[in-house]
C-alpha positions in Angstrom: -18.2 -23.8 5.0 -14.7 -22.0 5.1 -12.6 -22.6 8.0 -11.3 -19.3 9.7 -8.5 -18.8 11.9 -10.1 -17.9 14.6 -14.0 -17.6 16.0 -14.4 -14.0 14.6 -13.7 -13.5 10.6 -10.7 -11.4 10.1 -10.4 -9.1 6.6 -8.2 -6.2 5.5 -9.5 -3.3 3.2 -6.7 -2.0 2.1 -5.4 1.1 0.4 -2.0 0.9 -1.5 0.2 3.7 -1.3 2.1 4.7 -4.4 5.3 6.3 -3.5 6.1 7.7 -7.4 2.6 9.3 -7.4 2.9 10.8 -4.2 6.2 12.6 -5.6 5.3 13.5 -8.9 2.3 15.4 -6.8 4.8 17.3 -4.8 7.0 18.5 -7.7 3.7 19.7 -9.5 2.1 21.7 -6.4 6.0 23.3 -6.0 5.5 24.8 -9.5 1.6 25.5 -8.7 2.7 26.9 -5.7 0.2 25.0 -3.5 1.4 23.4 -0.3 0.4 20.0 1.2 -1.1 17.3 0.0 -5.2 16.4 0.2 -6.1 12.8 2.2 -9.2 11.0 1.2 -10.5 7.8 3.2 -10.7 5.2 0.1 -14.6 5.6 -0.7 -14.9 2.1 -2.5 -13.1 0.1 0.3 -15.5 2.0 3.0 -18.5 1.0 0.6 -17.4 -2.8 0.5 -17.1 -2.6 4.2 -20.7 -2.1 4.9 -21.3 -4.8 2.7 -20.2 -7.6 5.3 -21.9 -9.0 8.1 -21.6 -8.1 12.0 -19.5 -11.2 12.4 -16.9 -9.9 10.7 -13.9 -7.8 12.3 -12.6 -5.2 10.0 -9.7 -3.4 9.3 -9.2 -0.3 7.3 -5.4 -0.2 6.5 -4.8 3.1 4.4 -0.9 2.9 3.5 -0.9 7.2 2.6 -1.3 7.2 6.4 1.3 4.9 7.3 4.0 6.3 5.3 3.2 9.8 5.7 3.4 9.5 9.5 6.5 7.0 9.3 5.0 4.2 10.5 5.7 0.6 9.9 3.5 -1.5 7.3 2.9 -3.9 10.5 -0.3 -5.0 9.5 2.0 -7.5 6.7 2.5 -10.2 9.8 -1.6 -10.2 10.9 -3.7 -13.1 10.6 -6.3 -12.2 8.5 -8.7 -14.7 6.4 -9.6 -12.0 3.9 -7.8 -9.5 1.9 -9.7 -6.9 -0.2 -7.5 -4.4 -2.3 -8.6 -1.7 -4.6 -6.5 0.2 -6.9 -6.3 2.8 -9.7 -3.8 2.0 -12.5 -1.0 3.6 -10.8 -1.4 1.8 -7.9 -2.0 -1.4 -8.9 1.7 -2.8 -8.4 1.8 -1.9 -5.1 -1.8 -3.9 -4.6 -0.1 -6.5 -6.6 2.9 -6.8 -4.4 0.5 -6.7 -1.2 -1.5 -9.9 -2.8 1.8 -11.9 -3.9 3.0 -11.1 -0.2 -0.6 -12.6 1.3 -0.4 -15.1 -0.9 2.2 -16.9 -0.5 0.9 -16.7 3.5 -2.2 -18.7 2.0 -4.5 -15.9 2.9 -7.0 -15.1 0.1 -6.8 -12.3 -1.7 -10.2 -10.1 -3.6 -9.2 -7.1 -5.5 -11.6 -4.6 -7.1 -11.6 -1.1 -8.8 -10.8 1.0 -12.1 -7.6 -1.3 -12.6 -8.9 -4.4 -12.0 -12.2 -3.8 -13.3 -10.3 -3.1 -16.8 -7.9 -6.0 -16.7 -9.2 -8.8 -14.8 -7.1 -11.4 -16.2 -4.0 -9.8 -15.5 -5.0 -8.9 -11.7 -6.0 -12.9 -11.3 -2.3 -13.2 -11.9 -1.7 -12.1 -8.5 -5.6 -12.0 -6.7 -7.6 -14.8 -6.2 -10.8 -13.1 -7.2 -11.3 -10.1 -9.3 -14.6 -8.1 -8.7 -15.7 -6.5 -12.3 -17.5 -3.2 -12.0 -19.8 -2.2 -9.0 -19.1 -3.6 -6.1 -22.5 -3.5 -4.5 -24.2 -6.4 -6.4 -21.2 -8.2 -7.2 -19.0 -8.2 -3.8 -22.0 -9.9 -1.5 -22.1 -12.6 -4.5 -18.3 -13.5 -4.0 -18.7 -13.3 0.2 -21.2 -15.7 0.0 -19.4 -18.0 -2.1 -16.3 -17.2 -0.2 -17.8 -17.9 3.5 -18.8 -21.3 1.7 -15.4 -22.1 0.4 -16.6 -21.9 -3.2 -15.1 -18.7 -4.3 -15.1 -18.0 -8.3 -12.5 -16.2 -10.2 -13.8 -13.0 -11.2 -17.3 -11.6 -10.5 -19.1 -9.5 -12.8 -21.6 -6.2 -11.8 -24.7 -6.0 -13.9 -23.8 -2.1 -14.0 -27.5 -1.4 -12.7 -27.2 -0.8 -9.3 -30.3 0.5 -7.4 -28.4 3.1 -5.4 -31.5 3.8 -3.1 -30.5 0.4 -1.6 -27.2 1.0 -1.1 -25.7 1.3 2.6 -23.9 4.0 4.2 -20.1 3.6 4.0 -18.7 2.4 7.1 -17.0 5.6 8.6 -17.0 4.3 11.6 -14.4 1.8 10.6 -11.7 4.5 10.2 -8.9 4.2 13.0 -7.6 7.7 12.5 -10.6 9.8 11.0 -9.1 13.2 12.2 -6.1 13.1 9.7 -8.0 13.2 6.7 -9.0 16.4 5.2 -12.0 15.5 3.0 -14.7 13.1 3.5 -16.1 11.5 -0.1 -19.6 10.1 -0.8 -21.2 9.5 -3.8 -24.8 10.4 -4.8 -25.3 9.7 -8.2 -23.3 7.2 -11.1 -23.6 7.4 -14.3 -22.6 10.4 -17.0 -24.8 11.4 -19.8 -21.5 12.4 -21.5 -19.1 10.1 -23.3 -15.8 11.4 -23.1 -13.5 9.3 -25.2 -10.5 9.2 -22.3 -12.9 8.5 -19.7 -12.6 4.9 -18.3 -16.1 5.5 -16.0 -18.7 4.5 -17.7 -17.4 1.1 -18.3 -17.1 0.5 -14.8 -20.6 1.9 -13.6 -22.2 1.6 -17.1 -24.3 3.7 -18.8 -27.5 4.4 -16.5 -27.4 7.6 -15.0 -28.7 6.6 -11.3 -29.1 8.6 -7.8 -29.5 8.1 -3.8 -32.5 10.0 -2.2 -31.6 13.4 -0.6 -32.4 12.2 2.5 -30.2 9.5 2.6 -27.3 11.3 1.0 -28.0 13.8 4.5 -28.1 10.7 6.5 -24.9 9.9 5.5 -22.7 13.3 6.5 -25.1 13.6 9.3 -23.5 9.8 10.1 -19.8 11.5 9.2 -20.3 14.2 11.5 -20.9 12.1 14.4 -17.2 10.6 13.8 -15.3 14.1 13.0 -16.6 17.6 13.4 -17.1 19.9 10.5 -15.9 17.7 7.7 -15.5 19.2 4.2 -17.7 16.9 2.1 -15.9 16.1 -1.1 -18.5 14.7 -3.9 -17.0 11.3 -5.9 -19.7 11.3 -8.6 -18.5 11.5 -12.2 -21.1 14.5 -12.7 -23.2 14.8 -9.8 -25.5 18.0 -10.9 -26.7 16.1 -14.4 -30.8 15.9 -12.9 -30.9 19.7 -12.2 -34.7 18.3 -10.5 -33.0 16.2 -8.5 -29.7 18.8 -7.8 -32.2 21.4 -6.2 -34.1 18.8 -4.0 -30.9 18.0 -2.5 -29.3 21.1 -2.0 -32.6 21.9 0.4 -31.8 18.7 2.1 -28.3 19.6 2.7 -29.0 22.8 3.3 -29.4 22.4 7.7 -26.5 20.4 7.8 -24.3 23.3 7.7 -21.3 22.0 5.9 -19.0 22.8 3.3 -18.8 20.8 0.2 -17.6 20.5 -3.6 -18.5 18.1 -6.2 -17.7 17.2 -10.1 -20.4 18.7 -12.6 -20.3 19.7 -16.4 -20.6 23.0 -17.4 -24.3 23.2 -17.8 -24.7 23.6 -14.2 -24.5 27.2 -15.5 -27.9 27.3 -16.8 -30.1 27.0 -14.0 -29.3 29.8 -11.5 -31.9 28.6 -9.2 -29.7 26.1 -8.9 -26.6 27.5 -8.4 -28.4 29.7 -5.7 -29.7 26.7 -3.8 -26.3 25.3 -4.4 -24.3 28.0 -2.3 -27.1 27.8 0.5 -26.7 24.6 0.9 -23.1 25.0 1.5 -21.2 24.8 -2.0 -18.0 26.1 -2.2 -16.8 24.7 -5.5 -17.4 23.0 -8.5 -15.2 21.0 -10.3 -15.5 21.0 -13.9 -13.6 19.6 -16.8 -13.3 22.4 -19.4 -10.9 19.5 -21.1 -9.7 22.0 -23.9 -10.4 25.5 -25.8 -9.8 23.8 -29.3 -13.0 22.5 -30.9 -11.0 20.6 -32.7 -9.6 18.7 -30.2 -12.8 18.4 -28.1 -14.7 16.8 -31.2 -12.8 13.6 -30.3 -13.4 14.0 -26.8 -17.4 14.2 -27.0 -19.9 15.7 -29.2 -21.5 17.9 -26.9 -19.1 19.1 -25.2 -17.6 20.3 -28.0 -20.7 22.8 -28.4 -20.2 24.3 -25.3 -16.7 25.9 -25.4 -18.0 29.0 -27.0 -20.2 29.2 -23.9 -17.3 29.2 -21.6 -16.5 32.6 -20.6 -20.1 33.2 -19.6 -20.6 30.1 -17.8 -17.5 30.9 -15.7 -19.2 34.3 -15.1 -22.2 32.9 -13.8 -21.6 29.7 -11.7 -18.7 31.9 -9.7 -21.4 35.1 -9.6 -23.2 32.9 -6.9 -19.9 32.7 -4.8 -18.9 28.9 -5.8 -15.3 28.6 -7.2 -14.6 26.9 -10.3 -12.0 24.6 -10.0 -11.5 24.0 -13.9 -9.6 21.0 -15.1 -7.8 21.2 -18.4 -6.2 18.1 -20.5 -3.3 18.3 -22.8 -1.7 16.1 -25.1 -4.8 16.2 -27.5 -3.7 15.1 -31.6 -4.3 19.1 -32.3 -2.0 20.2 -29.5 0.4 22.7 -30.6 2.8 25.2 -28.9 0.5 27.4 -29.3 -2.3 25.6 -27.2 -0.6 27.3 -24.3 -0.2 30.4 -25.6 -4.1 30.2 -25.5 -4.9 29.1 -22.4 -3.1 31.5 -21.0 -5.3 33.7 -22.4 -7.9 32.3 -21.9 -7.3 32.2 -17.7 -6.1 35.8 -17.7 -9.3 36.7 -19.3 -11.7 34.2 -18.0 -9.9 33.4 -14.1 -11.1 30.4 -12.4 -11.1 30.3 -8.6 -8.2 27.1 -9.2 -7.0 25.3 -11.8 -5.9 21.9 -12.5 -3.9 20.5 -15.9 -3.7 16.7 -16.8 -1.8 14.8 -19.6 -3.9 13.4 -21.6 -3.7 9.4 -20.1 -5.0 6.4 -22.5 -6.7 4.4 -19.3 -7.4 0.5 -20.6 -10.9 0.0 -20.6 -11.4 3.7 -22.8 -12.2 4.4 -26.4 -8.9 6.5 -26.4 -6.8 3.6 -25.5 -8.2 1.0 -28.0 -7.9 4.0 -30.9 -4.3 4.4 -29.9 -3.6 0.8 -29.8 -4.9 0.5 -32.8 -2.9 3.3 -34.1 0.3 1.8 -32.7 0.7 4.6 -30.7 1.2 3.3 -26.9 4.2 3.5 -25.1 4.8 0.1 -23.6 2.4 -0.3 -20.7 4.4 0.4 -17.5 1.2 1.2 -15.0 2.8 3.4 -12.3 3.2 5.9 -15.1 -0.5 6.2 -15.5 -1.0 9.3 -12.9 -2.0 12.0 -15.3 1.2 13.2 -15.5 3.5 11.3 -17.5 2.6 10.7 -21.4 2.2 7.2 -22.1 1.7 7.5 -25.8 3.5 9.1 -28.9 1.9 12.3 -29.4 0.8 13.7 -32.9 1.5 17.3 -32.6 4.1 17.9 -29.8 7.0 16.1 -28.3 6.9 15.0 -24.5 8.9 17.4 -23.1 6.9 20.1 -24.9 3.5 19.3 -23.2 5.5 19.3 -20.0 7.5 22.6 -20.4 4.0 24.2 -21.2 2.1 22.9 -18.6 4.7 24.3 -16.1 4.7 27.5 -18.5 0.4 27.8 -18.1 1.1 27.2 -13.8 3.7 29.7 -13.9 1.4 32.6 -15.3 -1.6 31.6 -13.3 0.3 31.8 -10.2 1.9 35.3 -11.2 1.7 37.4 -8.7 -0.6 39.9 -10.7 -2.6 36.7 -11.8 -2.8 36.2 -7.8 -3.6 39.4 -6.8 -6.0 39.6 -9.6 -7.6 36.2 -8.2 -7.6 37.5 -4.6 -9.9 40.3 -5.0 -12.1 38.6 -7.1 -13.0 35.7 -5.2 -12.3 37.1 -1.7 -16.2 36.0 -0.7 -15.3 32.2 -1.7 -12.1 32.2 -0.1 -14.3 33.5 3.2 -16.5 30.7 2.8 -14.1 28.1 3.1 -13.5 25.8 6.2 -10.1 27.5 8.0 -8.6 24.0 8.5 -8.5 22.7 4.9 -7.4 25.8 3.0 -6.9 26.1 -1.1 -5.2 22.9 -2.5 -6.3 22.4 -6.0 -7.7 18.8 -6.3 -7.0 16.2 -8.7 -9.0 16.1 -12.1 -8.5 12.3 -12.6 
């Protein structure tokens, strides 16, 4: 049995800050005329927190909060028995610095998340154990071994977690709940699409699974007991893929009197009954990966999405006619992109106004088919994980130079944010804006 530093074992759940990433977001916001940033608590860590036994004392540490509020990283001097980390690719160097620091102090470290799941051997150069894939079934096995003093190096998820058996995230351990703009939850896992650049399928597996609608509603009630009028942001890859279930979820959410957003694909436009139920339940925005309006490009991404491009204008009109805004996510840097790509996108957005816009640079995340293909083609730049922000160019593009991509994105945002386009959207979307919570305003969400 492991010996602990005190009678009560203590664990730190740390969300690493990435100064470079946040600086780039501010630069992009300046171009797209968006003020401020959105702050979310880390859902992965709060979910892992629910898997600890009652004997544990848990500390949720958000370095974004500490940095943005000018606070010191005093937690580095505390005596924890276990430090748990999660990181996206661009956060990995900071996560490694934290882990290295605590390991030198003799404190055990464990890491999960997208980066560690894709590159467990690299992560093991800095942490003691790695969780690969879903934590809900792998982390309890690690914790059991840790308590016995026999932890293994790597724990793999089965990829078949029964979401109806997952305990609710521990929002109650947040030391500063009122600081966050939005509160993330997940209701489903898995996606029927197979996008070349997406890494989520590698982490969560191909099986589409769902919580019960009542389970989701209960989790929201728990958040409401901590924060007044929370804005709920569903983090699912494609939450509305099962329309029958989605309608039942909307009915369960309607009595809660909340505002919420979710990621989905363009097929949501096919079911107007569902859209109306979503509106009635408080859905104010759907975040949709349009990716590209080039069929040549889309055929390298996903064949189903390629078949949908012709229907984009009608789908946009249908969804937004139900007072649900669309945050349209586009990606540039595909092999068939050229200077005309940006002109075509500007024309598309002028003809088909969307409530909000996000444009990302194609990024070959490790563990994706895109990364494997570009590596085989010898087109990857030397890997610097803090550049994997969806704003950097990390490979040799085929039809554009890196500076052309950056300038092209700025040109699209300049057009989208012009006074004429702003006025056009203001008139079109007045009813949608009226439904948004006052304290949240309109911020462009990230599509990654």
